[in-house]
C-alpha positions as CSV (number, residue, x, y, z in Angstrom):
1,X,29.5,-9.3,-44.9
2,X,32.6,-7.1,-44.5
3,X,34.8,-7.2,-41.4
4,X,33.6,-3.7,-40.3
5,X,30.0,-4.9,-40.2
6,X,31.1,-8.0,-38.3
7,X,33.1,-5.9,-35.9
8,X,30.1,-3.8,-35.3
9,X,27.9,-6.9,-34.6
10,X,30.6,-8.2,-32.2
11,X,30.5,-4.9,-30.3
12,X,26.7,-4.7,-30.2
13,X,26.3,-8.3,-29.2
14,X,28.9,-8.1,-26.4
15,X,27.3,-4.8,-25.1
16,X,23.9,-6.6,-25.0
17,X,25.5,-9.5,-23.0
18,X,27.2,-7.2,-20.6
19,X,23.9,-5.2,-20.0
20,X,22.2,-8.5,-19.1
21,X,25.0,-9.6,-16.8
22,X,25.1,-6.2,-15.0
23,X,21.5,-6.7,-13.9
24,X,22.1,-10.1,-12.3
25,X,23.2,-11.0,-8.8
26,X,26.0,-13.5,-8.0
27,X,23.4,-16.1,-7.1
28,X,21.6,-15.6,-10.4
29,X,24.9,-15.9,-12.3
30,X,25.6,-19.3,-10.8
31,X,22.2,-20.8,-10.5
32,X,21.3,-23.7,-12.8
33,X,17.9,-24.6,-14.1
34,X,18.7,-28.3,-13.4
35,X,21.8,-30.4,-12.7
36,X,22.4,-31.0,-16.5
37,X,22.2,-27.4,-17.6
38,X,24.8,-24.6,-17.4
39,X,24.5,-21.6,-15.2
40,X,24.8,-18.1,-16.8
41,X,28.3,-17.9,-15.4
42,X,29.2,-21.2,-17.1
43,X,27.6,-20.0,-20.4
44,X,29.8,-16.9,-20.2
45,X,32.9,-19.0,-19.4
46,X,32.1,-21.1,-22.5
47,X,31.8,-18.0,-24.6
48,X,35.2,-16.7,-23.4
49,X,36.9,-20.1,-23.9
50,X,35.3,-20.4,-27.4
51,X,36.5,-17.0,-28.3
52,X,40.1,-17.8,-27.2
53,X,40.0,-21.1,-29.2
54,X,38.8,-19.2,-32.3
55,X,41.7,-16.7,-31.9
56,X,44.1,-19.7,-32.0
57,X,42.3,-21.1,-35.1
58,X,42.3,-17.7,-36.9
59,X,46.0,-17.2,-36.1
60,X,46.8,-20.7,-37.6
61,X,44.6,-19.9,-40.6
62,X,46.5,-16.6,-41.2
63,X,49.8,-18.5,-41.3
64,X,48.7,-20.2,-44.5
65,X,49.9,-18.6,-47.8
66,X,47.5,-20.5,-50.0
67,X,44.2,-19.1,-51.1
68,X,41.1,-21.2,-50.2
69,X,38.4,-21.8,-52.7
70,X,35.7,-23.0,-50.4
71,X,32.1,-21.9,-50.4
72,X,30.7,-19.5,-47.8
73,X,28.7,-21.3,-45.2
74,X,25.4,-20.1,-44.0
75,X,25.8,-19.7,-40.2
76,X,22.3,-18.6,-39.3
77,X,21.5,-22.0,-38.0
78,X,23.6,-21.1,-34.9
79,X,20.7,-18.8,-33.9
80,X,18.2,-21.8,-33.8
81,X,18.0,-22.9,-30.2
82,X,15.6,-25.7,-31.1
83,X,18.6,-27.5,-32.6
84,X,20.9,-28.7,-29.7
85,X,24.6,-28.3,-30.4
86,X,27.0,-30.1,-28.1
87,X,30.1,-28.1,-27.2
88,X,33.4,-29.9,-27.7
89,X,35.0,-30.8,-24.4
90,X,37.7,-28.2,-24.9
91,X,35.1,-25.4,-24.9
92,X,33.0,-26.7,-22.0
93,X,33.1,-24.6,-18.8
94,X,34.2,-25.9,-15.5
95,X,31.9,-26.3,-12.5
96,X,33.8,-23.5,-10.7
97,X,31.6,-20.7,-9.2
98,X,32.6,-17.4,-10.8
99,X,32.1,-14.0,-9.4
100,X,30.6,-11.3,-11.5
101,X,33.9,-9.5,-11.9
102,X,35.7,-12.7,-13.0
103,X,33.1,-13.4,-15.7
104,X,33.5,-9.9,-17.1
105,X,37.3,-10.2,-17.0
106,X,37.2,-13.5,-18.9
107,X,34.9,-12.0,-21.5
108,X,37.1,-8.8,-21.8
109,X,40.3,-10.8,-22.0
110,X,39.1,-13.1,-24.8
111,X,37.7,-10.1,-26.8
112,X,41.0,-8.3,-26.3
113,X,42.9,-11.3,-27.8
114,X,40.4,-11.4,-30.7
115,X,40.9,-7.7,-31.4
116,X,44.7,-8.0,-31.2
117,X,44.6,-10.7,-33.9
118,X,42.2,-8.8,-36.1
119,X,44.1,-5.6,-35.8
120,X,47.3,-7.3,-37.1
121,X,45.5,-8.2,-40.3
122,X,46.8,-5.6,-42.8
123,X,44.5,-6.8,-45.7
124,X,41.1,-7.8,-44.3
125,X,40.3,-9.6,-47.6
126,X,42.7,-12.3,-46.5
127,X,40.1,-13.4,-44.0
128,X,37.9,-14.3,-47.0
129,X,40.7,-16.2,-48.7
130,X,42.0,-18.3,-46.0
131,X,40.4,-21.1,-44.1
132,X,40.9,-23.3,-41.1
133,X,39.2,-26.6,-40.1
134,X,36.5,-26.3,-37.5
135,X,36.0,-29.3,-35.3
136,X,32.2,-29.3,-35.9
137,X,31.5,-27.2,-39.0
138,X,34.6,-28.5,-41.0
139,X,36.3,-26.2,-43.5
140,X,35.4,-22.5,-42.7
141,X,36.8,-19.3,-44.1
142,X,38.5,-17.2,-41.4
143,X,35.8,-14.5,-41.9
144,X,33.2,-17.1,-41.0
145,X,35.1,-17.9,-37.9
146,X,34.9,-14.3,-36.9
147,X,31.2,-14.0,-37.9
148,X,30.2,-17.1,-36.1
149,X,31.5,-15.6,-32.9
150,X,28.8,-13.0,-32.6
151,X,26.1,-15.5,-33.9
152,X,27.3,-18.0,-31.2
153,X,27.1,-15.2,-28.6
154,X,23.6,-14.3,-29.7
155,X,22.6,-17.9,-29.5
156,X,23.8,-18.0,-25.9
157,X,22.2,-14.6,-25.1
158,X,18.9,-16.4,-26.0
159,X,19.9,-19.2,-23.6
160,X,20.7,-16.7,-20.8
161,X,17.3,-15.0,-21.4
162,X,15.6,-18.4,-21.1
163,X,17.5,-19.0,-17.8
164,X,16.6,-15.5,-16.4
165,X,12.9,-16.0,-17.4
166,X,13.0,-18.8,-14.8
167,X,13.9,-16.3,-12.1
168,X,10.6,-14.5,-12.4
């Protein structure tokens, strides 16, 4: 998958997320199904934190001058909500109640940082030749870091839809 396709998926996925968020009240954004689950606001906070962490990882990976010869990983498993994935502590949201506008700003800011990094890459093929160690998925090519962002966001859109189904 080329970076242009991935960028398009990032744009489409974020647009879908924002459409869902725009239809929700502040109460719905901060309501939890149970004390052990995240609210929609927390899910979005997690998405923005993850995106910012990925930007740091991509920047570090781009600093390397050595080509990586690692296999492409299949990342489709990220879409399987039947398999629970535990977020690393650094990517977990706080318990802070977030207003609608704050959530949107966090998402916009993290995406802006991602776009800034990707726009500095003169030769996009370098993303397929450099890697950085992921705390859960181990060695990942930088292009996979970028691709996993929209898959991760799609996973959480499914989670948000599950939460909103509980409102009905």
